[in-house]
N, C-alpha and C positions, 0 to 999 in steps of 0.2 A: 763371843760364843765359841766355846771349844767343841771340837768334833773328833770322833774316833774314826771317821772314815774320809776318804779322799773325795772331795767335791760334794759329798752327799747332800747336806741340807740346802746348798745353794742352787740345786737344780729344780726344786719344786717351784710351781708357778709363781707364788707370791714373791719369791726371791730370785727368780730367773735372771732379771735385769742385773741384780747385784753380782751374780755369778759371772755373767758375761763381762761386766765391767772389770772384775778381778782377773779372770782368766785371759782376757784379751788386752790387758794392759801390762802389768809386770808384777813381780813379787814383792814390791816395796810400796808402802803407803806414800801417796803424793806423786806417784809416777805420772808423767805426762807424755803421751805418745808423740813421736816426731811428726812433723807436718807431712801430709801425703806428698808423693813426688809430683813435680810439675808435670803438666800435660806433655806426653811424648817421652817422659823419662823412663817409663817402664817399657822394656823391650826384651822379650825372652822367647827363644825358639825351644820348644819342648821336645824331649826325645820322641822319636817317631812312634814308638810302641805305645805311647800314652794318648795318642790323639783321638782315638775312638774307644778308649779303654773304660772298663768298669773295675771297681776295686772291692776286694773282699777282706774283711777284718777277721783275724783268727785269734781267739782267746784260747791258747794252747792248753792251758790247765783244764779248761771246761770242755774242750772240743770232744774229747773221748774219755772213756773210763781210764785208759792208760795215761792220757795227758802227755804224750811224747811226740817227738819229731817223727819217729817211724810210724806211729799210729796215724798221725795226720797225713803222712806221705801217701798212705793207701787211698785217700780220697782225692788226690790230685786229678786223676782222670775224670772223676765225676764233676769236679769243679770246672775243669776245662770244658766239658761238654755243656755245662750250664752257662758258659760265656764269660767266665771270670778271666781277667787279664792280669791284674796285679794283686798279689797276696800280701797284705799288711799283717805281720806277726807282732802281737803285743810283746813287751820286753821279754827277752829270753835269758837275761843275766841272772847270776846268783842274787838272792834276796837277803837283805840284812836280817840279822837275828836280834840285835839290840833294839829294844823298844818296838819290836814287831807287832803289827796288828793282826789279831786272830792267830790261827794255827799256822798258816802257810805264808802270811804276810802279803804285802802289796808288790806287784810286779815293778812299781815305780819307786821302790826303795832299793836302789842298785848298790850291791856290795862290791862288784868288780866289773868295770866297763869292758874288760877283755876276757871275761869268763862266761861260762855256760851254766845255767841252772841244771844241776845234775838230775833234778826231777824230770827234765825234759829230754835227757839223753846226753850225748857227747858232742864235741865240736865236729867230729867226723860225721856223726848222724845229721847234724845241721848242714854240713857241706853237701851231703848226698841229697838232702831235701832240695837245696837250691839247684843242684845240677839236674835233678828230676824235673823240677818246675821249669827250668830253662829248656829242657828237652821237649816239653810239652807246649812251648811257646808262651809260657807265663813268666812273670817277673816277681821278685821278692823284695819287699822293703821291711826294715826293721823299725820298731817303735824304740825311740831313744829318749833318755831322760837327762837333758843337759842342765836343768835348772837346780837340781838338788841331788844328794846321794843319801844312802843309808848311813847311820851313825858309825857302823863298823866297816865302812869302805876304807881301804888303806890310806887314801888321801887325807883322811881326818887326822891321822897321826903323822904322816910323812909330809904333808903339805897343808898345815893349818892355815897358811896364808891364802889358801884357795877359797876359804869360807867366810861368810859374813859373820860379823861379831856384834854383840850388843854393846851397850854403853859401858859394861864392865869388862869388855875385851873377851867375852865368852862366845863360843859357837852356840847357836840357839836353834830351836825348831823353825821350820818354814812357817811364817806368820803373815796372814793377809788381813788387812784392815779396809773396811768400806763404811765410812761414817762411824756409827756406834757398834757396828758388827765386826767381830774379830773371829778369824778361823785359824786354827793351829793344826799343822800337819805334824804330829808329834813324832812319827817314825822317820822323818827325814830332816836334813839340815841344808840350808841354802848355799849355793856357790856364788862367789863374788867375781863378776866379770870386769871389775875395776882393775884386776890383777892380770896383766897380759900373759904371764906365765901359764895361767889357767887356760888361756886361749890355745896355746900350743899343745898343752897336754890333752885337751878335749878333742882337738882336731886330729891329733895323733891316734887317739882311740877310735874315732870315726873312720879314719883312713884304714886302720887295721882290718876292720870287717869287710871293707870293699876289696882290699888286696888279698886277704886270707881266704874269704868265703865267696867272693864274687857276687855279693848282693847288689841290688840295683837302685838303692836309695834309702831314705829314711822318712818316718813320720816323727816330728819333733814335738815332744810333749812340752806344754807351757812355753811355746816358742816365743810368745811376746815378752817373756821375762828377761830375754837376753838382748844386748845391744844389736841394732841392725848392722853396725860396722863389723861385729863379729860374724854374723851370718854371711854377709857379702864375702868376707875374706875366707872363711871356712868352706863355704859351698863352692867358691872358685877353686880351692885346693882339691876338693873331692872330685869335681868335674874335670880336673886335669888328670885324674887317675882313670876315670871312665865316665861316660855320660850317665848321670844319675837323676832320679826323680825325687823331688823333695816336697813333702807335705807338712805344713805348719798347723799346729793346734793353735790357732789364732785367726783373726780376721781383719787385721789392719792392712790397708791398701798398699802401704809402702813395703810389706813383706815380699811383694812381687817384684820389687826393684832389684834386679841382678841377684836374686836369691831364690825364693821358693816358687815352685810351679803351682801349687794348690794351697788354698786356705779353707778353713771351715765355714760352712754356711749355716750357723745356728739360727739365723733369722727365718729360713724357710720352714723348719719343723714347728717353729712357734706359731706361724700362720696356719699350718696345716692342722695342728692340734685344736686350735680355736674353731676352725671350720668343722672338724670332726665332732666337736661338742655342740654344734649348732650356733656358735657365736659369730659366724661369718659365712660368706658364700663367695661367689665369683668376684664380687666387688672387692673383697679383701685381697684376693689374688691379683687383681688388676692394680690395686693400689700398691701392693708390695713390689710389683714390677715397675710402676711409674715413679714410685718415691722410695727407692731402696735406702736402707740405713746408711750405706756407703756406695759410692760410685767406683766400679772397678773398670780397668781398661780391658779391651777384648782379649788380651794375652793372659789375663788372670783366670786359671781354672778355679772353680768353686766347688767344693765337695758337697753334693746334695745327698741327704739321708733322712730316713724316718727313725733310725735307731743306731746306736753304737754301744760300746762297752759301758760308758758312763751313763747314758740314758737308761740302758736296760737294767743295770744294777741299782740305780738311784732314783730314777724317775718312773719307769714302768715298762711293761711289755708292749708290743704293738697292739695287743687287744685292749689293754688299759688306756693307751694313749689315743688310739684311733678307732677302736671298735670295728664295726663293719666297713668303715671308710678306708681301712688300711690299704687295700689293693689299689684304690684310686689314687691315694697319696704316693704310693710306690711308682705308679705310672708317671706322676709328675716329676719324680726324681730322675727318671730316665729320659724324659723328653724336654724338660726345661734346660736352658743353657747350664752346663756344668757336668761333673763326673759323678755318676751314681755310686753309692756305697751299699753293700749288703753285709750285714753283721752275721757271723756264723749262727746257724740255727733258724734264721729267718725262712729259709727255703723249706723248713719243716714246721713252720708256724710256731716258733719258740714262744711258749706261753708262760714262762716263769722268769723272775728276776734271778739271774745267776749270782750266786754268792761271790763276793769280791776277795775275801781273805781265807776262804775255805774250799775244799774240793766240792764241786757241785756240777757233775757232768751234764751235758745237753742230752735230752731224750730225743733221739733223732726221728722216731716214728717212721713215716713212709715218704718223706721228701715231697709232701703234697704240693708245695708251691714251686718246686723246682721247674716244671714246665712253664709256669708263669714267668719266672725270672729268665729262663732260657729264651723265651719269645721276646722279652724286652731287650735283652742283650743283643739278639740277632737284629732287631729293628735298629738299634743304635749302631752296631757294626756296619750294617749295610747301607746306611744313609748318612752321607757327609753332612746333611743339614743338621743332624743331631750330635755331631762331633764336638769335642771339647775345645774351650777357648776360642782362639782366632781361627781354628780349623773348621768350626761349626758355622751354622747359618744364623742369620738375624732372626729375631722373634717379633711377630706381629699379632697383637691381641685382636681378636675379631668379636664383633657384635652378634649376639645370638638371640636377642629379644627376650632373654630369660636370665635373671640374675642368679639362677641356681646352676647354670651351665657355663663353665669356663672353657673357652675355645682359643686356640692360637695356631699360628702357622710358622714353621721353621723353613727357611729356604737357603740353599747354597747352590748357586748356578742353576742348573736345570732340576736339581733334586729338591722336591717339596714334600714336607710331612705336615699334615693337618691333624691336630689333636683336639678332641672335645671330651670334657670330663664333667659328669654330673656331681656337683658338690653338695648333694643332699640325699637323704635316704628314700626319697619318693620318686616315682617315674616322672620324667620331665620332657616336655616337648620343647623344641627350639628350632631356630631357622638360621641356615647358612647358605650363602650364595643363592638366595631366593628359594631354597628347598627346605621343606620341613622334615624333621627327624625326631626320633624319640630315644631317650636313654633310661635304662632301669636305674633304680636307686643306686648311687655310688658306681654307676657303670661308666664306660669310656669308649671312645672310638679313636683309632689311629689309621690314617690312610697315607701311604707313601706313593710318590710317582717320580719318574725321572723325565 
């Protein structure tokens, strides 16, 4: 199946499993993930500023009418007030023109790893943005595309040995196969990590941005498509420059072994979407916790989200995916173990699918959900029981006597946070600690004590 868009068809419900299998494995048919590390093999101390952090994804092209670093910088005080700690900027590099998708192309078709997309501003503009964010106590990570490049990236002509070749010895488009399904990303071509010279070149480019602009880490696109040996070597070199935070677009357990701080939790929104459609209730959440798709060590941060750039553009808005259940699901992303993500515009009830290859600025309205997110971030910041990874508390699912109400307790030392969420659209009565209580449809309760 040929596609003209990145990830598009594989996100829809009937093919969601196929997408996850592709994205969380590798870029080649027949890939088999490495075995999970042995118990006790994963050991990672995360940078201190990440331990109770929330992360905010910035789609710079669509963030404002200007779509520039300087325009976005004006909003940094607002985001700081909302409780944002880590800013994840989608790729800022020049976009390839050859075989470009749409008018503006995909951020993920990188033409120059050490360049800046002039549509966004200059390198100095970006440095000022990073410096301003640091001054406000926020950190900045860049979205990086190590799996493939644009066709007009200089490496294609200068280092053709960096690229995968077909049976005819030709560089070819990134191609995924899953059974009878084939997806071709026509605007990009895949890198070959069997060539160790590529390892050095890619790590050099990654190091450049840390040294030159003082960024604080990366979100790695299609991270599962690269060898773990590369990640362990490259990330060690980056951390020798400065402590950095590393987010992998992938969910294999071994990615946390001396490599990434955080991986994607695609499994949670899948469960939440079913519940929002009336296809599940508290029992589905309990089953998800009791029988997770994979078992992660306490040190592994998991990114919890209701939406992101891929979901929004190809799957749907929060209104489409969750309807009136949206805020209840967002509460879960902040209170379950893991780090919550907010996608730009959610604080204003983003109600449209942002175009991926064209200009389509967010309509900011009145930031109506900003107080909601501010309150959740404050709850997380102030309660170690809700912190990320090994710094947070254990989770104890509690019996409520009502399968429509999901309740749990997080505890770290003397800090206790009790959460109850009504996973239905009707008012529900439930019982906790021998006391009866009521929650409105899709309502919730959070109680913290020390």
